[in-house]
VMD Tcl script that draws the C-alpha trace (Angstrom):
set ca {
  {0.00 0.00 0.00}
  {2.82 2.36 0.88}
  {4.55 1.52 -2.40}
  {1.37 2.17 -4.35}
  {0.89 5.52 -2.61}
  {4.49 6.52 -3.32}
  {4.08 5.53 -6.98}
  {0.90 7.59 -7.28}
  {2.51 10.61 -5.63}
  {5.53 10.33 -7.91}
  {3.23 10.11 -10.92}
  {1.36 13.23 -9.82}
  {4.63 15.09 -9.35}
  {5.79 14.13 -12.83}
  {2.47 15.16 -14.31}
  {2.67 18.49 -12.50}
  {6.20 19.07 -13.75}
  {5.12 18.24 -17.29}
  {2.20 20.65 -17.02}
  {4.48 23.36 -15.66}
  {6.89 22.88 -18.58}
  {4.69 22.91 -21.66}
  {5.66 24.61 -24.89}
  {2.91 25.69 -27.26}
  {3.33 24.67 -30.87}
  {4.18 28.08 -32.28}
  {3.99 28.25 -36.07}
  {6.84 29.52 -38.24}
  {5.01 32.82 -38.69}
  {4.49 33.17 -34.95}
  {8.15 32.42 -34.28}
  {9.17 35.12 -36.77}
  {6.95 37.64 -34.99}
  {8.37 36.60 -31.62}
  {11.90 36.94 -32.98}
  {11.16 40.51 -34.08}
  {10.84 41.55 -30.41}
  {14.56 41.05 -29.79}
  {17.38 40.69 -29.23}
  {17.69 42.47 -25.92}
  {19.47 44.68 -25.21}
  {19.77 46.00 -28.78}
  {22.64 48.03 -30.15}
  {22.11 51.73 -29.59}
  {22.34 54.16 -32.47}
  {24.66 57.13 -31.89}
  {22.99 60.48 -31.30}
  {24.64 62.82 -33.79}
  {23.23 65.82 -31.93}
  {25.11 64.81 -28.75}
  {28.72 63.74 -29.43}
  {29.31 63.31 -25.67}
  {26.53 60.78 -25.10}
  {28.83 57.74 -24.89}
  {31.63 59.49 -23.00}
  {32.04 58.00 -19.47}
  {33.02 61.39 -18.00}
  {29.84 62.95 -19.42}
  {27.80 60.08 -17.94}
  {29.42 60.73 -14.54}
  {28.60 64.44 -14.76}
  {25.04 63.66 -15.82}
  {24.58 61.30 -12.89}
  {25.60 64.09 -10.50}
  {23.30 66.60 -12.19}
  {20.36 64.17 -12.23}
  {20.28 64.18 -8.41}
  {21.08 67.88 -8.00}
  {18.19 69.98 -6.66}
  {20.28 73.08 -7.35}
  {19.06 72.88 -10.94}
  {15.56 73.95 -9.87}
  {14.42 77.51 -9.27}
  {13.95 77.12 -5.50}
  {16.42 74.30 -4.88}
  {13.77 71.72 -3.92}
  {13.45 69.54 -7.03}
  {15.88 67.38 -8.95}
  {15.31 65.14 -11.94}
  {15.37 62.20 -9.51}
  {12.42 63.69 -7.61}
  {10.08 62.62 -10.42}
  {12.07 59.75 -11.94}
  {12.59 57.13 -9.23}
  {14.86 54.13 -9.96}
  {12.58 51.65 -8.16}
  {9.72 52.58 -10.52}
  {11.73 52.25 -13.75}
  {12.51 55.97 -13.34}
  {8.84 56.96 -13.23}
  {7.08 58.58 -10.22}
  {4.05 56.37 -9.54}
  {1.65 59.31 -9.87}
  {-1.31 59.51 -12.22}
  {-0.04 62.85 -13.51}
  {3.22 64.69 -13.04}
  {3.88 67.49 -10.58}
  {3.51 71.05 -11.84}
  {0.68 72.98 -13.45}
  {1.31 72.34 -17.13}
  {2.99 69.02 -16.48}
  {0.13 67.95 -14.23}
  {-2.13 66.83 -17.04}
  {0.08 63.98 -18.21}
  {1.65 60.88 -16.72}
  {5.40 60.98 -16.11}
  {7.17 58.74 -18.65}
  {9.69 56.25 -17.30}
  {13.27 56.75 -18.40}
  {14.52 53.19 -18.80}
  {15.46 52.56 -22.45}
  {14.81 56.23 -23.24}
  {17.81 56.43 -25.59}
  {15.93 54.11 -27.97}
  {13.21 56.67 -28.63}
  {12.83 58.67 -31.84}
  {10.53 61.34 -30.34}
  {10.31 62.38 -26.69}
  {7.34 63.21 -24.50}
  {3.78 61.97 -24.93}
  {3.30 64.45 -27.78}
  {6.78 64.18 -29.33}
  {7.53 67.84 -28.73}
  {11.27 67.06 -28.58}
  {13.46 65.28 -31.10}
  {16.50 64.47 -28.95}
  {17.07 63.17 -25.46}
  {19.11 66.22 -24.51}
  {16.47 68.74 -25.64}
  {13.81 66.73 -23.78}
  {16.05 66.89 -20.69}
  {16.45 70.64 -21.01}
  {12.72 71.40 -21.19}
  {11.75 70.66 -17.54}
  {14.75 72.61 -16.26}
  {13.44 75.78 -17.92}
  {9.68 75.23 -17.72}
  {8.30 77.57 -15.04}
  {5.69 74.95 -14.05}
  {8.32 72.27 -13.45}
  {11.87 73.01 -12.22}
  {11.60 76.57 -13.50}
  {15.21 77.75 -13.47}
  {16.60 80.47 -15.74}
  {19.61 80.03 -18.03}
  {21.72 82.35 -15.87}
  {20.84 80.47 -12.68}
  {21.63 77.05 -14.18}
  {24.95 78.15 -15.64}
  {25.88 79.97 -12.43}
  {25.14 76.87 -10.36}
  {27.62 74.79 -12.36}
  {30.27 77.50 -12.33}
  {29.89 78.00 -8.58}
  {30.16 74.34 -7.52}
  {33.74 73.02 -7.33}
  {32.68 69.36 -7.79}
  {30.61 70.18 -10.84}
  {33.40 72.31 -12.31}
  {35.84 69.40 -12.02}
  {33.36 66.96 -13.48}
  {32.60 69.43 -16.28}
  {36.27 69.75 -17.19}
  {36.63 65.95 -17.21}
  {33.65 65.65 -19.55}
  {34.14 68.56 -21.93}
  {37.85 69.38 -21.60}
  {37.33 73.01 -20.58}
  {35.71 74.80 -17.63}
  {32.11 76.02 -18.07}
  {32.52 79.20 -20.12}
  {30.75 82.54 -20.12}
  {27.98 81.67 -22.59}
  {25.05 80.77 -20.31}
  {23.06 79.05 -23.06}
  {26.03 76.92 -24.13}
  {26.58 75.84 -20.52}
  {22.92 74.89 -20.11}
  {22.97 72.89 -23.34}
  {26.02 71.11 -21.90}
  {24.03 70.33 -18.74}
  {21.26 68.83 -20.89}
  {23.71 66.78 -22.93}
  {25.34 65.39 -19.79}
  {21.92 64.52 -18.38}
  {21.14 62.74 -21.65}
  {24.43 60.83 -21.47}
  {23.47 59.49 -18.04}
  {19.91 58.62 -19.06}
  {21.19 56.74 -22.11}
  {22.76 54.24 -19.69}
  {19.36 53.39 -18.15}
  {18.80 50.14 -20.04}
  {16.19 47.81 -18.58}
  {17.30 44.28 -17.62}
  {16.51 41.13 -19.56}
  {13.15 39.59 -18.81}
  {11.52 36.14 -18.76}
  {10.23 36.88 -22.24}
  {13.78 37.50 -23.52}
  {14.97 34.17 -22.11}
  {12.00 32.44 -23.75}
  {12.51 34.16 -27.10}
  {16.18 33.29 -27.29}
  {15.60 29.68 -26.21}
  {12.85 29.28 -28.81}
  {15.05 30.65 -31.59}
  {17.98 28.39 -30.76}
  {15.68 25.35 -30.57}
  {16.12 24.74 -26.84}
  {12.58 23.52 -26.17}
  {13.32 22.52 -22.59}
  {14.45 26.03 -21.66}
  {11.61 27.65 -23.64}
  {9.06 25.47 -21.84}
  {10.02 27.10 -18.52}
  {8.16 30.21 -19.68}
  {4.74 30.09 -17.96}
  {1.96 28.65 -20.07}
  {-0.41 31.57 -19.43}
  {2.29 33.98 -20.66}
  {2.75 31.84 -23.79}
  {-0.98 31.98 -24.47}
  {-0.97 35.73 -23.88}
  {2.00 36.11 -26.24}
  {0.12 34.19 -28.93}
  {-2.77 36.64 -28.54}
  {-0.39 39.63 -28.57}
  {1.23 38.66 -31.88}
  {-1.93 37.16 -33.33}
  {-5.64 37.81 -32.94}
  {-5.22 40.91 -30.75}
  {-2.73 42.53 -33.19}
  {-0.94 44.32 -30.35}
  {2.40 43.79 -32.10}
  {1.48 46.12 -34.96}
  {2.02 49.19 -32.75}
  {3.99 47.61 -29.90}
  {6.68 46.44 -32.30}
  {10.35 45.53 -32.10}
  {12.62 44.94 -29.11}
  {11.24 48.00 -27.32}
  {7.63 46.88 -27.89}
  {6.81 50.17 -29.59}
  {7.15 51.48 -33.13}
  {7.96 54.88 -31.59}
  {5.19 56.81 -33.33}
  {1.76 58.11 -32.28}
  {-1.75 56.70 -32.17}
  {-5.30 57.42 -31.11}
  {-6.32 54.56 -28.82}
  {-9.69 55.85 -27.74}
  {-8.67 57.51 -24.48}
  {-10.29 60.87 -23.62}
  {-8.27 63.98 -24.32}
  {-10.59 66.38 -22.49}
  {-8.95 67.79 -19.38}
  {-10.48 67.94 -15.89}
  {-11.93 71.40 -15.41}
  {-12.19 72.09 -19.13}
  {-9.96 72.28 -22.17}
  {-8.35 69.58 -24.25}
  {-4.93 67.98 -24.64}
  {-4.23 68.05 -28.39}
  {-1.49 65.41 -28.12}
  {0.72 65.03 -31.20}
  {-1.07 67.89 -32.98}
  {0.24 70.31 -30.38}
  {3.55 68.46 -30.09}
  {4.43 69.08 -33.72}
  {3.78 72.78 -33.25}
  {6.03 72.87 -30.17}
  {8.73 70.86 -31.93}
  {8.88 73.28 -34.83}
  {9.11 76.28 -32.49}
  {11.74 74.74 -30.21}
  {15.09 76.56 -30.59}
  {16.80 73.45 -29.21}
  {15.54 71.01 -31.83}
  {17.94 69.23 -34.18}
  {17.60 72.02 -36.75}
  {18.62 74.75 -34.29}
  {22.05 76.25 -33.74}
  {22.95 73.57 -31.18}
  {22.05 70.72 -33.53}
  {24.41 69.05 -35.94}
  {22.57 69.90 -39.16}
  {23.33 67.89 -42.27}
  {25.54 65.47 -40.34}
  {22.52 64.29 -38.34}
  {20.25 61.85 -40.24}
  {17.47 62.34 -37.70}
  {17.39 66.08 -38.41}
  {15.74 65.16 -41.70}
  {12.83 63.60 -39.76}
  {12.36 66.85 -37.88}
  {12.44 68.85 -41.10}
  {9.82 66.61 -42.74}
  {7.36 66.24 -39.86}
  {3.89 67.56 -40.66}
  {1.06 68.75 -38.47}
  {-2.03 66.84 -39.62}
  {-5.61 66.98 -38.42}
  {-5.55 63.30 -37.48}
  {-2.75 63.99 -34.97}
  {-5.29 65.57 -32.62}
  {-5.67 63.24 -29.65}
  {-2.79 60.98 -30.70}
  {-0.11 60.14 -28.14}
  {3.19 58.28 -28.35}
  {2.91 54.50 -28.25}
  {4.84 53.57 -25.09}
  {7.25 50.70 -24.81}
  {6.04 47.81 -22.65}
  {9.23 46.70 -20.93}
  {9.08 46.89 -17.11}
  {5.37 47.67 -17.44}
  {4.57 46.28 -13.99}
  {6.72 49.02 -12.40}
  {5.29 52.06 -14.20}
  {1.64 52.15 -13.12}
  {-0.65 53.99 -13.58}
  {-0.94 53.87 -17.34}
  {-1.85 55.94 -20.43}
  {-0.87 59.52 -21.20}
  {-3.16 60.78 -18.44}
  {-2.49 58.04 -15.88}
  {-6.17 57.10 -15.98}
  {-5.78 53.30 -15.86}
  {-4.51 51.94 -12.57}
  {-3.53 48.36 -13.43}
  {-2.39 46.18 -16.31}
  {-5.78 44.45 -16.11}
  {-7.45 47.84 -16.62}
  {-5.37 48.38 -19.76}
  {-6.34 44.97 -21.13}
  {-9.99 45.67 -20.37}
  {-9.78 49.01 -22.19}
  {-8.82 47.23 -25.40}
  {-11.26 44.40 -24.81}
  {-14.20 46.83 -24.55}
  {-12.80 49.50 -26.91}
  {-15.30 52.06 -28.14}
  {-14.44 52.04 -31.85}
  {-16.67 55.05 -32.50}
  {-14.27 57.14 -30.41}
  {-11.36 56.47 -32.80}
  {-10.35 58.60 -35.77}
  {-12.27 57.78 -38.91}
  {-9.49 58.85 -41.29}
  {-6.33 56.91 -42.03}
  {-5.61 53.24 -41.45}
  {-7.70 51.52 -38.79}
  {-5.70 49.01 -36.77}
  {-7.53 48.89 -33.46}
  {-10.60 46.71 -33.06}
  {-12.66 45.82 -30.01}
  {-11.17 42.54 -28.75}
  {-14.08 41.16 -26.69}
  {-11.70 38.97 -24.69}
  {-12.90 36.07 -22.61}
  {-11.80 36.21 -18.93}
  {-9.07 33.60 -19.47}
  {-7.77 35.44 -22.53}
  {-7.63 38.72 -20.60}
  {-5.74 37.01 -17.76}
  {-3.31 35.41 -20.24}
  {-2.60 38.73 -21.95}
  {-1.93 40.37 -18.58}
  {0.40 37.49 -17.65}
  {2.38 38.03 -20.84}
  {2.65 41.78 -20.22}
  {3.97 41.12 -16.72}
  {6.61 38.79 -18.16}
  {8.13 41.86 -19.86}
  {9.50 42.89 -16.47}
  {12.47 41.56 -14.54}
}
mol new
graphics top color blue
foreach p $ca { graphics top sphere $p radius 0.5 }
foreach p [lrange $ca 0 end-1] q [lrange $ca 1 end] { graphics top cylinder $p $q radius 0.2 }
display resetview
């Protein structure tokens, strides 16, 4: 009897292990779509508008400046105040601090060097110009050019770090010094690469034919992945290793602001980008030597851009709640439900229609959420 019981228990354990290590039969097309979401981390393209971005001394200076509250008007805020490492360099708030900033969710900074446009509306075309904006915005850190430049010149540690990074002390041109601050901040942020995830281990194992290793990826996440690259069509916008094509979309979220007014999204972002003296076409850009300057020159402000916002990357999603440009969805499950019950009448009627109401069954919604969570460490 004891032997029989032991045999039964051993059989149950083996069955449980087999169930825990099951690999779905992904088709060749599905495997190709899975492969397109890697490898991770990818090679980073150089930023021709910031020749110091990969310089270790500039990274060290940027790290110091990122935590320096002396860059704010009243000495109370630093970049790190709103970009916390434990939250993938987000702040955990629905909307950011500050009057103008306080209508949008704070973007996380991990993998930020991979972006083509910066901000929910793409009002900036380089990481350094996006880093400069909150320093000068009166509703955010609100410092003036003279104050920022004077702070660096007056701090012995910063002066030494500046000389190490740029080869000379901070000079007398306040604007040039402040652009240097922004470029050093960008150099530091470019190092904020998110770690590999369970999905990455699964993807690589699947591609090399290691079925045993691939089968360690949870079955619900596999089912959710199949939905993501298949029937749900999430991969069409959340494309590539970053899980974003880097452009803008209307996803049916409200753009009316509490208390009145609207957030025009990309429509307003294009206008701001064109007017920005620190864009890639300005005197601090690198002109014809910068291939991305051509994108800035060619960008158009179109009617359909109204209410469009940048498609965010999905890596480390579990750490960056709440979600959407206005922080209106509290959980990953809420995001999945939004697409499941999507009001298609709310979407733009012009242009290509990608989004469709998904009408997910409860198990499908849970599987999709499980997959999205697997994109975190």
